[in-house]
C-alpha positions in Angstrom: 0.0 0.0 0.0 1.6 3.3 -1.1 0.7 6.7 0.3 1.2 10.3 -0.9 0.1 13.3 1.1 -0.4 16.7 -0.6 -1.5 20.2 0.1 0.2 20.3 3.4 0.9 23.8 4.8 3.1 24.2 7.8 2.4 27.2 9.9 4.8 28.5 12.6 4.1 29.4 16.2 3.9 32.8 17.7 5.4 35.5 15.5 6.8 37.4 18.4 8.4 34.4 20.0 12.0 35.0 21.0 14.9 33.0 19.6 15.6 31.3 22.9 11.9 30.2 23.4 11.8 28.6 19.9 15.1 26.8 20.4 14.7 23.0 19.8 15.9 21.2 22.9 15.1 17.7 21.8 13.4 15.6 19.1 11.3 12.5 19.3 12.9 9.3 18.0 11.0 9.7 14.7 11.8 13.4 14.4 8.1 14.5 14.2 7.9 16.2 17.6 10.3 19.0 18.6 10.6 20.0 22.2 11.1 23.7 22.9 12.4 25.7 25.8 9.2 27.4 26.8 7.3 25.6 29.6 3.5 25.5 29.8 0.9 24.5 32.4 -2.1 22.5 31.1 -3.3 21.0 34.4 -1.3 19.6 37.4 -0.5 15.9 37.3 1.3 13.8 39.9 5.0 13.3 39.1 5.0 15.5 36.1 7.0 18.6 36.6 8.2 19.1 33.1 5.7 20.2 30.4 7.1 22.0 27.4 5.7 23.6 24.3 6.6 21.5 21.3 6.0 21.5 17.5 4.4 18.8 15.5 6.5 19.1 12.3 4.0 17.0 10.2 0.8 18.9 11.2 2.5 22.3 11.7 0.8 22.9 15.0 1.9 23.4 18.6 1.5 20.6 21.1 2.6 19.9 24.7 5.6 17.7 25.4 5.1 16.0 28.9 7.8 14.1 30.7 7.2 11.6 33.5 10.5 10.9 35.2 11.5 7.7 37.0 14.8 8.1 39.0 14.8 4.3 39.9 15.1 2.2 36.8 14.2 -1.0 38.8 10.8 0.5 39.7 10.2 1.5 36.1 11.0 -2.0 34.8 8.7 -3.6 37.4 5.8 -1.6 36.1 6.7 -1.3 32.4 4.0 -3.5 31.1 1.3 -1.7 33.1 2.7 1.7 31.9 2.5 0.6 28.3 -1.1 -0.7 28.6 -2.2 2.5 30.4 -0.7 4.8 27.8 -2.1 2.7 24.9 -5.6 3.0 26.4 -5.3 6.7 26.8 -4.4 7.1 23.1 -7.8 5.7 22.0 -9.8 8.1 24.2 -11.3 10.4 21.6 -13.9 13.0 22.3 -14.2 16.6 20.9 -14.4 18.1 24.5 -11.4 16.2 25.9 -7.8 17.3 25.3 -6.4 14.8 22.9 -3.6 12.4 23.8 -1.5 12.0 20.7 1.6 9.9 21.3 3.9 8.4 23.8 7.3 6.6 23.9 9.7 5.2 26.6 13.2 6.5 27.1 15.2 4.0 29.2 18.7 5.0 30.3 21.4 3.3 32.3 20.1 4.2 35.8 16.8 6.1 35.1 13.8 6.1 32.8 11.2 8.5 31.6 7.9 8.4 29.7 7.4 11.2 27.1 3.9 11.8 25.9 2.5 14.4 23.5 -0.9 16.0 24.2 -3.0 18.7 22.4 -2.1 22.3 23.2 -5.0 24.5 24.2 -3.7 28.1 23.8 -6.8 30.1 24.7 -6.6 29.8 28.5 -8.4 28.1 31.4 -11.9 28.6 32.6 -10.6 30.3 35.7 -8.7 32.8 33.7 -11.7 33.6 31.6 -14.0 34.0 34.6 -11.5 36.4 36.3 -11.3 38.5 33.2 -15.0 38.6 32.8 -15.5 39.8 36.4 -12.7 42.3 36.1 -14.5 43.9 33.2 -17.6 44.1 35.3 -19.6 41.7 33.1 -22.0 38.9 34.1 -22.3 35.4 32.8 -24.6 34.9 29.9 -27.1 32.1 30.7 -26.9 30.7 27.1 -23.1 30.5 27.4 -23.4 28.9 30.8 -25.8 26.2 29.4 -23.6 25.6 26.4 -20.5 25.1 28.5 -22.2 22.9 31.0 -23.5 20.7 28.2 -20.1 20.3 26.7 -18.5 19.4 30.0 -21.2 16.9 30.8 -20.9 15.5 27.3 -17.2 14.7 28.0 -17.9 13.3 31.5 -20.8 11.2 30.2 -18.4 9.7 27.6 -15.6 9.1 30.1 -17.9 7.5 32.7 -19.6 5.2 30.2 -16.2 3.7 29.1 -15.5 0.1 30.2 -13.9 0.4 32.7 -15.1 3.9 33.6 -12.6 6.7 33.4 -12.7 9.0 36.5 -11.2 12.4 35.9 -10.4 13.0 39.6 -9.0 16.5 39.1 -11.9 18.5 37.5 -11.4 22.2 38.4 -11.7 25.5 36.6 -7.9 25.2 36.1 -8.2 22.0 34.1 -11.1 23.1 31.9 -10.1 25.2 28.9 -12.0 27.5 26.5 -11.1 27.9 22.9 -11.7 31.2 21.1 -14.8 29.7 19.3 -16.5 28.7 22.6 -15.3 25.1 22.5 -14.7 23.6 25.9 -11.8 21.2 26.4 -11.2 19.1 29.6 -7.5 18.6 30.3 -5.6 16.4 32.7 -8.0 13.5 32.1 -5.1 11.1 32.9 -4.6 12.6 36.4 -6.5 9.9 38.2 -5.0 7.1 36.2 -1.5 8.4 36.9 -2.1 8.9 40.6 -3.6 5.4 41.1 -1.6 3.3 38.6 1.9 4.7 38.3 4.7 4.2 41.0 5.4 7.9 41.4 7.6 8.5 44.5 6.4 11.3 46.9 9.8 13.0 46.7 9.3 13.7 43.0 6.6 16.2 43.8 7.4 19.6 45.5 5.7 19.4 49.0 5.2 23.2 49.1 3.7 23.3 45.7 1.4 20.3 46.3 0.2 21.6 49.7 -0.5 25.1 48.2 -2.3 23.7 45.1 -4.4 21.1 46.9 -5.4 23.7 49.5 -6.4 26.2 46.9 -8.6 23.7 45.0 -9.8 21.5 47.9 -13.4 22.8 47.6 -13.7 21.1 44.2 -13.5 17.6 45.8 -16.3 15.9 47.8 -16.0 14.5 51.3 -15.4 10.9 50.1 -12.6 11.9 47.7 -9.6 9.6 48.0 -11.4 6.8 49.8 -11.7 3.3 48.4 -15.5 3.8 47.8 -15.3 6.9 45.7 -16.2 6.6 42.0 -17.6 8.7 39.1 -19.7 10.8 41.5 -16.5 12.5 42.5 -16.5 14.2 39.1 -20.1 15.2 39.4 -19.4 17.1 42.7 -16.4 18.8 41.0 -18.6 19.7 38.0 -21.2 21.2 40.4 -18.5 23.5 41.9 -17.4 24.5 38.3 -21.0 25.2 37.3 -21.5 27.3 40.4 -18.2 29.2 39.7 -19.3 29.8 36.1 -22.6 31.2 37.3 -21.2 33.6 39.9 -17.8 34.2 38.2 -15.8 33.7 41.5 -16.1 31.7 44.7 -14.6 33.9 47.4 -11.6 32.5 49.4 -9.0 34.2 51.6 -5.8 34.4 49.6 -4.4 30.9 49.3 -6.8 29.4 51.8 -9.6 27.0 50.7 -13.0 28.3 49.8 -15.3 27.6 52.8 -18.6 25.6 52.8 -20.3 28.8 53.9 -19.0 30.7 50.8 -20.3 27.9 48.6 -23.7 27.9 50.3 -24.0 31.7 49.9 -23.0 31.5 46.3 -25.7 28.9 45.6 -28.4 30.9 47.4 -27.5 33.9 45.4 -28.6 32.3 42.1 -31.9 33.8 40.9 -32.9 30.9 38.6 -34.4 28.2 40.8 -33.8 25.5 38.2 -30.1 26.4 38.0 -29.9 26.4 41.8 -31.5 23.0 42.1 -29.3 21.6 39.3 -26.1 22.7 41.1 -27.2 21.6 44.6 -28.0 18.1 43.3 -24.4 17.8 42.2 -23.1 19.1 45.5 -24.9 16.5 47.7 -22.7 15.1 50.5 -24.2 11.7 49.8 -22.6 10.4 46.5 -25.6 8.1 46.0 -27.9 11.2 45.6 -25.8 12.8 43.0 -27.1 12.3 39.4 -25.0 10.9 36.6 -23.5 13.1 33.9 -25.8 11.6 31.3 -29.0 12.2 33.4 -27.9 15.8 34.1 -28.0 16.5 30.4 -31.8 15.9 30.6 -32.3 18.3 33.5 -34.8 21.0 32.7 -32.3 23.8 33.0 -30.2 22.3 30.1 -32.6 20.1 28.2 -34.1 21.5 25.0 -35.5 19.8 21.9 -32.8 19.9 19.2 -33.7 22.0 16.3 -34.1 20.4 12.9 -31.1 22.5 11.8 -28.8 20.9 14.4 -30.1 17.4 13.7 -29.5 18.0 9.9 -26.0 19.3 10.6 -25.0 16.2 12.6 -26.5 14.0 9.9 -24.6 15.9 7.2 -21.3 15.6 9.1 -21.7 11.9 9.9 -22.2 11.2 6.2 -20.0 13.8 4.7 -17.5 11.2 3.4 -20.2 10.2 0.9 -20.5 13.7 -0.5 -18.2 15.6 -3.0 -16.0 18.4 -1.9 -17.8 21.8 -1.5 -21.1 20.1 -1.8 -22.9 22.8 0.3 -21.6 25.6 -1.9 -22.4 23.8 -5.1 -25.9 22.8 -4.0 -26.8 26.4 -2.9 -25.8 27.7 -6.3 -28.5 25.6 -8.0 -31.3 26.8 -5.7 -33.6 29.6 -6.6 -33.2 32.1 -3.7 -36.9 32.9 -3.8 -37.9 29.3 -3.2 -39.8 28.8 0.1 -38.0 26.5 2.6 -40.8 26.5 5.2 -43.8 28.5 6.2 -46.0 29.0 9.2 -49.7 29.2 8.5 -51.7 31.9 10.2 -55.5 32.0 10.5 -57.0 35.0 8.6 -53.5 36.2 7.5 -50.9 35.2 4.9 -48.5 32.6 6.1 -45.0 33.5 7.3 -42.6 32.3 4.7 -38.9 31.4 5.1 -37.0 31.6 1.8 -33.5 30.4 0.8 -32.5 34.0 0.3 -32.7 34.4 4.1 -30.1 31.8 4.7 -26.4 32.9 4.7 -24.1 30.4 3.2 -21.2 31.8 5.3 -23.3 31.4 8.5 -24.2 27.8 7.5 -20.5 26.9 6.9 -19.6 28.3 10.3 -22.4 26.4 12.0 -21.3 23.2 10.4 -17.7 23.8 11.5 -18.9 24.5 15.1 -20.9 21.3 15.1 -18.0 19.3 13.7 -15.7 20.7 16.4 -18.1 19.6 19.2 -19.6 23.0 20.3 -23.1 21.7 19.9 -23.1 18.0 21.0 -26.2 15.9 20.2 -26.9 14.3 23.6 -30.7 14.0 23.9 -30.6 10.5 22.6 -29.6 7.2 24.2 -25.9 6.7 23.7 -24.3 3.4 22.7 -23.1 2.3 26.1 -20.7 1.3 27.4 -17.8 2.6 25.3 -15.3 -0.3 25.5 -11.8 1.0 25.5 -10.1 -1.0 22.7 -6.6 -2.3 22.7 -4.4 0.4 21.2 -3.9 0.1 17.4 -0.1 0.0 17.7 2.0 -3.1 17.9 0.9 -5.7 20.4 3.0 -6.2 23.5 4.6 -9.4 22.1 5.6 -7.5 19.0 7.1 -4.4 20.6 10.9 -4.7 20.3 12.8 -4.2 23.6 15.7 -2.0 22.5 17.9 0.3 24.3 17.3 4.0 24.7 15.6 5.6 23.0 12.7 3.1 22.8 11.0 3.4 19.3 7.6 5.0 19.1 4.6 2.7 18.4 3.2 2.6 14.9 1.3 5.9 14.3 -2.4 5.9 15.0 -4.4 8.2 12.8 -6.5 10.6 15.0 -8.1 12.6 12.2 -11.4 11.5 10.7 -12.1 11.1 7.0 -14.6 13.7 5.7 -14.7 12.6 2.1 -13.9 9.4 0.2 -13.5 8.7 -3.5 -12.3 5.6 -5.3 -11.6 4.3 -8.8 -11.3 0.7 -10.0 -9.4 -0.3 -13.2 -8.1 -3.5 -14.7 -4.4 -3.8 -14.7 -2.5 -4.1 -18.0 -2.8 -7.9 -18.3 -6.5 -7.7 -17.3 -5.9 -10.3 -14.5 -6.5 -8.1 -11.5 -8.3 -5.0 -10.4 -6.3 -1.9 -9.3 -7.8 0.2 -6.6 -7.1 3.9 -6.1 -8.5 5.5 -3.0 -8.6 9.2 -2.4 -9.3 10.4 1.2 -9.8 13.9 2.5 -9.1 14.3 6.2 -10.8 16.7 8.6 -7.8 19.0 8.5 -8.2 19.3 4.7 -5.2 17.0 4.1 -5.5 14.7 1.1 -4.3 11.2 1.2 -4.1 8.9 -1.9 -3.7 5.2 -1.6 -3.5 2.5 -4.2 -3.0 -1.3 -4.5 -3.7 -4.3 -6.7 -6.6 -6.4 -5.4 -5.9 -10.0 -4.6 -8.7 -12.6 -5.1 -8.8 -13.1 -1.4 -9.1 -9.4 -0.6 -12.4 -8.1 0.9 -13.6 -4.6 1.7 -13.4 -5.4 5.4 -9.8 -6.6 5.1 -8.7 -3.5 3.2 -10.3 -1.1 5.7 -8.9 -3.0 8.7 -5.4 -2.9 7.1 -5.6 0.9 6.6 -6.6 1.2 10.3 -3.7 -1.1 11.4 -1.1 0.9 9.5 -2.4 4.3 10.7 -3.9 5.5 7.4 -7.4 6.0 8.7 -9.1 6.5 12.1 -10.6 3.3 13.7 -14.1 5.0 13.7 -13.9 5.2 9.8 -13.3 1.5 9.4 -17.0 0.6 9.0 -17.7 3.6 6.8 -14.9 2.7 4.4 -16.0 -1.0 4.4 -19.5 0.0 3.3 -18.1 2.5 0.7 -15.8 -0.1 -0.9 -18.5 -2.8 -0.9 -20.8 -0.4 -2.9 -18.0 0.4 -5.3 -17.2 -3.3 -5.8 -20.8 -4.1 -6.5 -21.0 -1.3 -9.1 -18.1 -2.8 -11.0 -19.5 -6.3 -10.7 -16.5 -7.7 -9.0 -16.6 -11.5 -8.3 -18.1 -12.4 -4.9 -14.8 -13.8 -3.8 -13.4 -10.3 -3.8 -16.1 -8.8 -1.7 -16.9 -9.9 1.9 -20.6 -9.7 2.4 
């Protein structure tokens, strides 16, 4: 299988960046990721003191280079298999409102070891920073924005909690929730709880002063049962309740670095004028974890629930099936429509109906709305989700196949994280007319084009071809079934023998 990628445009980082900050300190074994000097903070995690800004030289975007250090090589070796399994599971957690985990590799030295992992960089700032800025400008929180943010956070928590096994965030605060410039919410530090429970991180690796100050400052985000054996997903619901309250009132008053008191939280809750909002938040803050609702059920609370518009339903349907449509299909379709054509009308007794015409629809607004839906700003949650989401084994090499080499340990086979938005294929007989030649053109969500070609063997099936593309990192796992169906339809159109198509 051959691959050629075209129309790739690399964009640099900040234009005003100094020479020292952009200096490349280190590269990943494959050369794709370049670690820079500038340090960033995207959520505190146990044992991770080193987080640097980095450049993805293939995608031309900034990412975060995280380092998990092990000063004792023996401890690392004793837990190496657990570490590999944990990081592979994290790589397949994919949700638009969760900071993406891109890649990891192991770096084993003579007397020490480290795990380097690459995560998505969210440059727009944390929720806490946004709320402080809003209050400083003497503004209040818009209720629509509050509902939209709550919906996105709950959408992410519902996904994480419905995984098998459930993923508990364990560190959900206004410092680990980030807001993009377009209103998209991203939850960071999702791996905090996993690291804290699963990894052998020595206490001396963390700065006692820093830990005491940080935990004291954010202690009010955690319920009474936090840290006990019995705690579970309801820990995140309590933390979400505090975040929702902080979003509503902009700030929970504390005294300097001291924790926010229960009285301050109670006063803030009582100050809410909307009784539905108040009840919604107080349910989450119940001291009894059994009485706290699930993230999924909170999405149906009357303060958030609304019947999705036909426009939103149509947008999700369009995006889910966009791979079947030609490029610029929206623009081309709108050119063929008479602007005076009536889209819909509302009948009125004794008066002319209220008509809605195509001329009243802005193509630019429609494109922006589709982009926002694609990015996850308007999740579709008022339907039963497919549950549970089983965390699959990572698509890289199996544990038996991973070569145990000396430092630096090679990276696993690349896993494609971008979705396919458009598919095209052509089938032609080869020169001797004995086999079919398949050419497959894929357009990924970042507008990158990928062209693949191969000669079909008599034993090949559409399922085998799609699975092979997933295995070698050419397409996302979620696109496997779509591509299978797409190829089957193409095979049938060309009347390929049944042996070449798996029904």
